[in-house]
N, C-alpha and C positions, 0 to 999 in steps of 0.2 A: 323314739328314742330307747338305747338298751337302758336297762335296769343300770348297769354296772356303771355307764356314764352317768345317767342320773343323779346314782348316788355318791359318785367323785367329784360333780362338779357341785353338788350340797354341802360337803364336807370340806372341799378348799374354800368356798366359799364363806361359811360356816369360822372356818380359821382366821379368817379377816376381820373377823364383825369387831367390833370396839370391846366388847365384853370377853370375847377370847382371847385377843390381844393382852388386855391389859390384867386376864387371871394366870396368862402365859409368863409375860412380863414379873409380877408380884411373884411366882412360885419359885421359878428361875433364880430371882432375885433372895428371894428367901433361905434358899437353898444354898447359893454361894454365898450369902450374911451369913448364916450358919456354920460352913466350912471353914471363911476365910474370914471374920468378923473385923481383922484389921484391915482389910481392902475395902476399898469406896465402890466396887462397881455392882455388890450384890444391891446394896442400900441407895444406891442409883435406880438399878431396874426396878425396884420396889417402889421410890417414889414416884419413876415414871410412870410406871403401870395404873398409880392411884392417880395419878393426875391427868392423864387421859381417861379412864373412868368419869373421874368427873367433868374434864371438859365434855365429853361427849353427853352426861347428862345434865348438863346446862342446858335451860328452855333455849337459849339465842344460840346456840351451835346446832339441833336439832333444826330450827324452824329457819334456821338461812340454810343448812345444806338443802333441806328441802324446797323451801321457797325459791333456791337459783334452780331446780327442775321443773317446778309448776308453771313459774315464768315462761319457761319455753315451750310448754304445750300451748299456750294461748289461750282464748278466751271460750265460753262455751259456743258450740255451736248452736246455729241459726237454723231450724228446720226448713224456713220458708226460704232460706238462701237455698241451704242444699235442694229443695224440691226445683229452684229454679236453673240450676247448673244439672240438671238430672240426675240425683244421685237416689239409685232405687235399692242400695245396699246397706245396711247398717250394721255393723260387725260390732259385737260386743265380746272382749275377752275377760275369761273368767279367774277369779281371784280365788279364793278360798271356801271350803264348804265343811257342813258341820255332819257326823254321822248320827244316827237316833232316830226317835219317833218324833220328828219335830212340822211343825207347819210350813210351807212351801217358804213363807218368809223368813221364820225362825230360823231356818235349816240355813240359810246363805249368812255369810260372814259378813262384816261391813261392808268388804271392799266388792265381792260378788254383788250386794244388795244394791247398793249405791249405782253401780255400774250398768245391771239390768234395769233400775229405775230409769236411768238417764235415755236408756237405750231405747226405753218404751214411749217416752215424751219425744224424742224425733220421730221414732216410727209412727205413732200419730200424728205428728205435723207432716210428714209427705204419702201422699197419697198413694196407694199401691207396693210399698216398698215393702222389703224382706229383712225381716230381725234374724241375726246371723249369732246364733248363742254358741259362745268356743269354749272348752274346757274338760279335760277329760278326768281320771284319778290313777292314782299307783298303788291301793288299797280295795280290798273288795269290802273294806268296813262302811264304805261312803260311794253315795251312786258320782257318777260323772257332774262336774258343775255344767256343765253347759246343760245338761238333763234337770239339774235342781232349777236352774236360772228359767227356763222353758216351764215347767211347773208353774213357778210363779207368775210367769207373763202371761200364762193361757188363763190363773183366777184373774188376772187383773185384766181380761178381756182381749186380751191377742188371739186371733185363731190360729190354730193348726198350721194351719196351709199358709199361714206368715210367717213361719217359724222357719230356718235351716239350722240343725244343730251338727256340733264338729264336738264328736264323745273320747275321741283319743289321744287328745296331745297333752303332756305333762308340763310344756312350758312355751313363751313366748314364740321361741324358733321352730316348735312344732307347729302352734297353732298358725303362721305363717307359711309354712310348707304345706301343711293338710288343706288350707284353705284357699290357695294357690288354684288348685283347679275348680274351684267353686265360682272365686271372682272372675277368676280371668282377667281381660283387660278393664270391666268397670271402675270406676270411680266409685269408693266407697267413705262413707262415715267410720272411724273408727273409736270406736268408748275405749277406754281404760282407765285407770287414776291417772290424775294429771300428772302425776312425778315419775309412772311407768312411761307418759307418752313417748319424747323422745325416743328411749331404748325399741318400742315396739315401733314406731313409725320406722326406726333402721334395719328390723328386723322383717319387715313389710317390703320395703324397697328394693331390700337385698334378695328378694325374690320376685322381684322385676313386678310388683302390686303400688296400687295409687293410691296411699290412703290417706284422705281429709281428718286432721286432729279433732276429736269431739273426746275432749275433755271432762272428767267427772270426778268426784270423791277428792275434790280440793281439802289440804290439811292447814293450813297458814293464810289463809284470807282473813282469818279475824283474829290472826296474832295479835295481840294489845303488845308489847314488851316494858312498857312502865307500869302493869300490872303488877302487884307485890309478889302474886305467886310463880311469875315469870322469872325471878330472882335467885329460887330456890332448884335445885338438882329433884329431880324426878323418874319415876321409869317410865314416863311419856313422850319425855324426851328424848331419853335415852333408845326409846323404840324410832322416833323420828330420824335419830341418828343412824341409826341400824338399818331404815329403809334406805334413806338417803345412800349411805356406803353400799351397800346392795345393789343400785342401782349403778352408781359410779364403776365397780368391781365390773360388773355386766356388760357394759357400755366397752369398757377398756377390753374386755375380752373379742366382744365382737369388733373391735377396732383389728387386735392381732390377727383374730382369724380371715379379716380380708385381706390380710397381705399375703398368705401361704394359697 
């Protein structure tokens, strides 16, 4: 992917995040309110921005959105069933990775860590399988995510001969395109975060590939709505809303692209 397109996609996606939309409404509204205090439009915009931020920070909101995505991902994959169906490829999509002098486990952000651990679990249950670790980097300050996951996998006993690396992708669409020559017509287990599964499957199927969902990193399985802490806004709840909206926008964009 070209750097300019990657940046444009990131900026546009960020502009539609709840925080950006709320701040924009409040900022423009406050300006209009100060310039024309007798008109209600400024006050209404400030109120709307504040209510949007509050709603997106409410635990039930974020959990509802993410849960709707995770339900579409299906259950955890059974390695024995995959093996019976002849699956020999386990594709793990990269999440994020931190730079610095860190251990292989500490270097991986939570999503990458959970995904690669799930991939290793499936690999151990499927004799003769290959673990495909995918993910590049757009900065020289960090190693490619795929390589970071591979270093951890090797520390946990996966031999280098069982690992296939893809280290040039910047997003899920890139991963599907770059892995197509590797996977060919073979059916494979696709490991990624449950909330990200639906969009990932669409990208891979769009490339003519045959993925079997193998979700990991569930975020709402233990959500307890009656717990007192769930009744108050929080940064964690806002993060769930941000994640869900990012996935909704990504799926919408993929649908628009299919029309052209």
